[in-house]
C-alpha positions in Angstrom: 49.8 77.7 6.2 50.5 81.4 6.6 53.2 83.3 4.8 54.8 84.2 8.1 54.9 80.5 9.2 56.2 79.4 5.8 59.1 81.8 6.0 59.9 81.5 9.7 63.5 80.5 10.1 64.0 80.4 6.4 63.9 84.0 5.2 63.5 87.4 6.7 59.7 88.0 7.3 60.0 91.4 9.1 58.8 93.4 6.1 55.7 91.4 5.3 53.3 93.8 6.9 49.7 92.8 6.5 50.7 89.9 4.3 52.2 88.0 7.2 48.9 86.2 8.0 48.1 85.5 4.4 47.2 81.8 3.8 49.4 80.4 1.1 47.7 77.5 -0.8 50.6 76.7 -3.1 54.3 77.5 -3.8 55.7 77.6 -7.4 58.9 78.3 -9.3 57.2 78.3 -12.7 55.0 81.4 -13.3 52.8 79.4 -15.7 51.6 77.2 -12.8 50.8 80.0 -10.4 47.4 80.0 -8.9 45.6 82.8 -6.9 47.2 83.3 -3.4 50.4 81.4 -4.3 54.0 82.2 -3.4 56.3 82.4 -6.4 60.1 82.2 -6.6 61.6 84.2 -9.3 64.4 81.8 -10.4 66.5 81.8 -13.5 65.8 78.6 -15.5 68.3 75.8 -14.8 68.7 75.4 -18.5 69.3 79.1 -19.1 71.1 80.7 -16.1 71.6 83.9 -18.1 67.9 84.7 -18.1 66.9 86.9 -15.1 64.2 85.2 -13.0 62.6 88.6 -12.4 61.4 88.5 -16.0 58.7 86.0 -14.9 57.3 88.1 -12.1 54.7 90.1 -14.1 53.2 86.8 -15.3 53.2 85.3 -11.8 51.5 88.4 -10.3 48.9 88.5 -13.1 48.0 84.9 -12.2 47.5 85.8 -8.6 50.9 85.5 -6.8 50.7 87.3 -3.4 54.3 86.8 -2.4 57.5 86.5 -4.4 61.0 85.4 -3.5 63.6 87.6 -5.3 67.3 88.2 -5.3 68.7 90.7 -2.9 68.6 94.3 -4.0 65.4 93.9 -6.1 62.7 93.9 -3.5 62.2 97.7 -3.0 62.0 98.5 -6.7 59.5 95.7 -7.3 57.3 96.7 -4.4 56.8 100.0 -6.2 55.9 98.3 -9.5 53.6 95.7 -7.9 51.8 97.2 -4.8 50.1 94.7 -2.6 52.5 91.9 -3.4 55.0 90.8 -0.7 58.5 90.7 -2.0 61.0 88.6 0.0 64.7 89.2 -0.6 67.1 86.2 -0.6 70.8 86.0 -1.1 70.3 82.7 -2.9 66.7 82.5 -4.1 67.0 78.9 -5.4 68.3 77.6 -2.0 65.7 79.6 -0.1 62.9 78.3 -2.3 64.0 74.7 -1.6 63.8 75.3 2.1 60.3 76.9 1.6 59.2 74.0 -0.5 60.5 71.6 2.2 58.5 73.5 4.9 55.4 73.6 2.7 55.3 69.9 1.9 56.6 68.7 5.2 59.3 66.2 4.0 56.9 63.5 2.7 59.8 61.1 2.1 59.9 60.7 5.9 56.5 58.9 5.6 57.0 57.1 2.3 60.0 54.9 1.7 61.6 56.1 -1.5 63.6 53.7 -3.6 65.6 55.3 -6.4 67.1 53.6 -9.5 69.8 55.2 -11.6 72.2 54.2 -14.4 72.2 54.4 -18.2 70.2 51.3 -19.0 67.7 49.1 -17.0 66.1 51.8 -14.8 62.6 51.3 -16.1 62.7 47.5 -15.9 64.0 47.5 -12.4 61.2 49.9 -11.2 58.7 47.5 -12.7 60.3 44.5 -10.8 60.4 46.5 -7.6 56.7 47.5 -8.0 55.9 43.8 -8.5 57.9 42.7 -5.4 56.3 45.3 -3.2 52.8 44.1 -4.4 53.8 40.5 -3.7 54.6 41.7 -0.2 51.1 43.0 0.2 52.3 46.6 0.2 51.4 49.6 -2.0 53.7 51.7 -4.1 53.7 54.7 -6.5 56.1 54.7 -9.4 57.7 57.7 -11.2 59.4 56.7 -14.4 60.0 57.0 -18.1 56.9 55.1 -19.2 54.4 56.8 -16.9 53.5 57.7 -13.3 51.2 55.2 -11.5 49.7 54.4 -8.2 48.1 51.0 -8.4 45.7 51.1 -11.3 45.9 54.9 -11.6 48.2 55.8 -14.5 49.3 59.3 -15.6 51.7 60.2 -18.5 55.3 61.1 -17.8 56.9 64.2 -19.2 60.4 63.4 -18.0 62.1 60.3 -16.6 62.4 62.2 -13.3 60.0 65.1 -12.6 60.9 68.5 -11.2 61.6 69.2 -7.6 58.1 70.4 -6.8 56.3 67.7 -8.8 58.3 65.1 -6.8 57.2 66.6 -3.6 53.6 66.8 -4.7 53.6 63.2 -5.8 55.2 62.0 -2.5 52.9 64.1 -0.4 49.9 62.5 -2.2 51.3 59.1 -1.5 51.7 60.0 2.1 48.1 61.2 2.4 46.9 57.9 0.8 49.0 55.8 3.2 51.0 54.3 0.3 54.1 52.6 1.7 56.6 53.0 -1.1 57.7 55.3 -3.9 59.8 53.8 -6.7 61.6 56.3 -8.8 63.8 56.4 -11.9 66.5 59.0 -11.2 68.1 60.5 -14.3 71.5 62.1 -14.4 69.8 65.3 -15.6 67.6 65.3 -12.5 70.6 64.8 -10.3 72.6 67.6 -12.0 69.7 69.9 -11.8 69.0 69.1 -8.2 65.4 67.9 -8.8 65.6 65.2 -6.1 67.4 67.3 -3.5 64.5 67.2 -0.9 64.1 63.4 -1.1 65.4 61.1 1.6 66.1 57.9 -0.4 66.0 54.7 1.7 67.6 52.7 -1.1 69.4 53.6 -4.3 70.2 51.1 -7.1 73.0 51.6 -9.7 72.6 49.7 -12.9 75.5 50.6 -15.2 77.1 53.6 -17.0 77.7 53.6 -20.7 78.0 56.4 -23.3 74.9 58.6 -23.4 73.8 62.1 -22.6 77.3 63.5 -23.4 75.6 66.4 -25.1 74.5 67.4 -21.6 77.3 66.3 -19.4 80.3 66.7 -21.7 82.4 63.9 -20.4 81.8 60.4 -19.0 83.4 61.5 -15.8 80.9 64.4 -15.4 78.1 61.9 -16.2 79.4 59.5 -13.6 79.8 62.3 -11.0 76.1 63.3 -11.5 75.1 59.7 -10.9 77.4 59.4 -7.9 75.6 62.3 -6.3 72.6 60.1 -5.5 74.8 57.7 -3.5 76.9 60.4 -1.8 73.7 61.8 -0.4 72.4 58.6 1.2 72.3 58.4 4.9 74.1 55.6 6.9 70.7 54.0 7.5 70.0 53.7 3.8 70.9 50.9 1.4 73.0 51.2 -1.8 72.6 48.4 -4.3 75.5 48.5 -6.8 76.2 46.5 -9.9 79.9 45.7 -9.5 80.1 44.0 -12.9 80.3 47.6 -14.1 83.6 49.4 -13.7 81.9 52.6 -12.6 79.9 50.6 -10.1 83.1 49.3 -8.5 84.2 53.0 -8.0 80.8 53.9 -6.7 80.8 51.4 -3.9 83.5 53.4 -2.0 81.6 56.7 -2.4 78.6 56.3 -0.1 77.9 56.2 3.6 75.0 53.8 3.1 75.1 50.0 3.6 76.3 48.5 0.3 74.9 45.4 -1.3 76.8 44.4 -4.4 75.2 42.5 -7.2 76.3 41.1 -10.6 77.0 37.9 -12.4 80.4 37.6 -10.6 80.3 35.0 -7.8 82.1 37.5 -5.6 79.1 39.8 -5.5 76.8 39.7 -2.5 73.9 38.8 -4.8 74.9 36.8 -8.0 73.2 34.5 -10.5 73.8 31.4 -12.5 71.6 31.0 -15.6 70.3 27.5 -16.1 67.9 27.6 -19.1 66.9 30.3 -21.6 64.2 30.2 -24.3 61.8 32.7 -25.9 59.4 31.8 -23.1 61.8 33.1 -20.4 64.8 32.2 -18.1 65.4 29.9 -15.2 68.3 30.8 -13.0 69.7 30.5 -9.5 70.4 33.5 -7.3 73.1 33.2 -4.6 72.9 35.8 -1.8 74.7 35.9 1.6 75.4 32.2 1.7 71.9 31.2 0.6 70.5 30.2 -2.8 67.0 30.3 -4.5 65.8 29.3 -7.9 63.9 31.9 -9.9 62.0 31.8 -13.2 61.2 34.9 -15.2 59.3 35.7 -18.4 62.3 37.9 -19.4 65.4 36.9 -21.4 68.9 38.2 -21.7 71.8 38.7 -19.4 71.0 42.4 -19.1 67.6 41.5 -17.7 69.2 39.1 -15.2 71.3 42.1 -14.1 68.1 44.1 -13.7 66.5 41.3 -11.6 69.6 41.0 -9.4 69.3 44.8 -8.7 65.7 44.4 -7.8 66.4 41.3 -5.8 69.2 43.0 -3.8 67.0 46.0 -3.1 64.2 43.7 -1.9 66.7 42.0 0.5 67.8 45.4 1.6 64.2 46.3 2.4 63.8 43.2 4.5 61.5 41.3 2.1 61.8 37.5 2.3 63.5 35.8 -0.7 60.3 33.9 -1.4 58.3 37.1 -1.7 60.9 38.6 -4.0 60.9 35.4 -6.1 57.1 35.6 -6.4 57.2 39.3 -7.3 59.8 38.7 -10.0 58.0 35.7 -11.4 54.7 37.4 -11.7 55.9 40.3 -13.9 55.1 39.4 -17.5 56.0 42.5 -19.5 57.5 46.0 -19.3 56.2 48.2 -22.0 58.7 48.7 -24.8 61.4 46.5 -23.2 61.8 43.4 -25.3 58.1 43.5 -25.7 56.9 40.8 -28.1 54.2 41.5 -30.7 52.4 38.4 -31.8 49.7 38.5 -34.5 50.1 34.8 -35.4 53.1 35.3 -37.8 55.8 32.6 -38.1 58.6 34.9 -37.0 59.2 37.0 -33.9 58.9 40.7 -33.5 60.3 42.6 -30.5 60.0 46.2 -29.6 62.7 47.7 -27.3 63.7 51.1 -26.1 67.4 50.4 -26.7 68.7 53.8 -27.8 72.4 53.6 -26.8 75.2 51.4 -28.1 75.3 49.4 -24.9 71.5 49.0 -24.8 71.5 47.8 -28.5 74.4 45.4 -27.8 72.6 43.9 -24.8 69.3 43.3 -26.7 70.9 42.0 -29.9 73.3 39.7 -28.0 70.3 38.4 -26.0 68.3 37.6 -29.1 71.2 35.8 -30.7 71.2 33.3 -27.9 67.7 32.0 -28.7 66.9 29.7 -31.6 66.3 31.7 -34.8 67.1 32.0 -38.5 68.0 35.6 -39.3 68.1 38.6 -36.9 66.9 41.8 -38.5 67.1 45.2 -36.6 65.5 48.5 -37.4 67.0 51.5 -35.6 68.0 55.1 -35.7 69.4 57.7 -33.4 67.7 60.7 -31.7 68.4 64.2 -33.1 69.8 67.0 -30.9 71.3 64.4 -28.6 74.7 62.7 -28.0 76.2 62.3 -31.5 79.2 60.2 -30.4 77.1 57.1 -30.0 75.8 57.1 -33.6 78.8 55.2 -35.3 79.1 53.0 -32.2 75.5 51.9 -32.6 76.2 51.2 -36.3 79.2 49.0 -35.3 77.1 47.0 -32.8 74.4 46.4 -35.4 77.0 45.4 -38.0 78.6 42.9 -35.7 75.4 41.3 -34.1 72.6 41.6 -36.6 72.2 39.7 -39.9 70.6 42.7 -41.5 70.0 46.3 -40.4 67.5 48.9 -41.6 68.7 52.4 -40.7 65.8 54.9 -40.1 64.6 57.8 -38.1 64.2 57.8 -34.3 63.1 61.2 -33.0 65.0 63.5 -35.4 63.9 66.7 -33.7 65.6 69.6 -35.4 68.1 67.5 -37.3 67.8 66.1 -40.9 67.0 62.4 -40.5 69.3 61.5 -43.4 72.2 63.4 -41.8 71.8 61.4 -38.6 71.8 58.2 -40.6 74.9 59.3 -42.4 76.7 59.5 -39.0 75.6 55.9 -38.1 76.8 54.4 -41.4 80.6 54.7 -40.7 80.2 52.2 -37.9 79.3 49.4 -40.4 82.1 47.2 -41.7 80.0 45.5 -44.4 77.0 45.9 -46.6 74.5 44.4 -44.1 72.4 47.4 -44.0 69.9 49.5 -46.0 68.5 53.0 -45.5 64.8 53.7 -45.2 64.5 57.2 -43.5 60.7 57.0 -42.9 60.3 54.8 -39.8 56.9 53.4 -40.6 58.2 52.4 -44.1 61.3 50.9 -42.4 59.1 48.8 -40.2 57.1 47.6 -43.1 60.3 46.7 -45.0 61.6 44.7 -42.1 58.3 42.7 -41.7 58.3 42.1 -45.5 61.8 40.7 -45.3 61.1 38.5 -42.4 60.7 34.8 -43.0 60.0 31.8 -40.9 61.9 31.7 -37.6 63.4 35.1 -38.2 63.6 37.7 -35.4 62.8 41.4 -36.1 63.9 43.9 -33.5 62.5 47.5 -33.6 64.9 49.4 -31.4 65.0 52.9 -30.0 61.4 54.0 -29.4 60.0 51.3 -27.1 57.1 52.6 -25.1 56.9 56.0 -26.8 53.6 57.0 -28.5 54.9 59.9 -30.6 57.7 60.8 -33.0 59.3 64.2 -32.6 60.0 65.8 -36.0 61.5 69.2 -36.8 58.3 71.0 -37.2 55.7 68.9 -35.4 55.1 65.9 -33.1 53.1 63.1 -34.6 51.4 60.0 -33.1 53.6 57.0 -33.5 52.6 53.8 -31.6 55.0 51.2 -32.9 53.0 48.2 -31.6 49.9 49.4 -33.3 51.8 49.9 -36.6 53.2 46.4 -36.4 49.8 44.8 -35.7 48.3 46.6 -38.6 51.1 45.6 -40.9 51.1 41.9 -39.7 47.4 41.6 -40.2 47.8 42.7 -43.8 50.7 40.5 -44.5 
């Protein structure tokens, strides 16, 4: 589309001159991604509002930007410095660019039904269940999440749980062109606070839970909650809000949306609830009660936390109009979510599970789950991420002290911090001597497997699906499942 059309009704286009008819092939707010002929918005980074967005203009122009949105008062000076480039002044460049991006991509969420999942824990698992339900219904979906981005058999790596505003629009526009019916998204609190999902019309949003995490970013639990609540406050009356009312924050959230609310939880008072009948290492059989009806489901997953995840997906499926039988088939056909209680079996006489649990609540859920199945000892290997919320470190130690028979404290992704200093902040949570310290994570895994005897359970918590470990001066390959297989074959 032309520059004039792109700006019509959005920004003043009276001073474009000969650039008015220029065809614009792309719009960007990151100078590193600018391609020849693009429009660029000179915005201060969300993570560093003190940095002047104009500092990125020379790079954008050098890469071929032909038009630049700038803050009021800068356009005339910049025209003199960069002749031939159209500078468009805006009182609020960030808001103006959002409107331009919306015009450029044509609101693809009008043509693709977008289902968002938010909360501290369970987001990834629910997106996998929703994807499986949609497939059972004979429909197609694209998924944006922590593990990867995928459309059917096409898989791409993920950089963030929720991509940036433009990447979301690009992904949705691609789905719309392919005729894909649904997009299923994990929606992080960072993305909500940074307005990365602002241009998306969510047809359904699922709230899982809220527990202590990301306080390094949000500061307080209330600020963390308000970021999550923004997703539900923005839903239209035609949308559906699925809310776990077993969670205290969920009970608050139910009154904060205009959307049709479907509550879920283990409580019989929820619209969608469950009663567990049988649990084993092979899976779970349970009954789901919903709006006066009942259906029996079986799943390969174990643990009350996973039943909560399934209830969220089940309720979203009902909200989307899928039959209970289709939802049941979709839930039953999902065998594994990468790094979520993922079992590693090399023929050993004990169980090894890999899980992404990296919060105290997540670790509690997984350890409590594993304690319910027949076993001898429960051994856990875990650490805490560096440069992240420090308050959860002693809480995770306390959980491991209470629920595991033995813990091995090690590194997670230490980033710029000293791994041993992180461990020292976990130790105060322990009330006994049921732990040892092995800072090197590969050595800690080897130690746990060497300790394990017949019918023991070893849980490797914290890294889950991740394929690297982030150290102070480098990032190294670290595929936990491969490490375990190699060690077990040599045991």
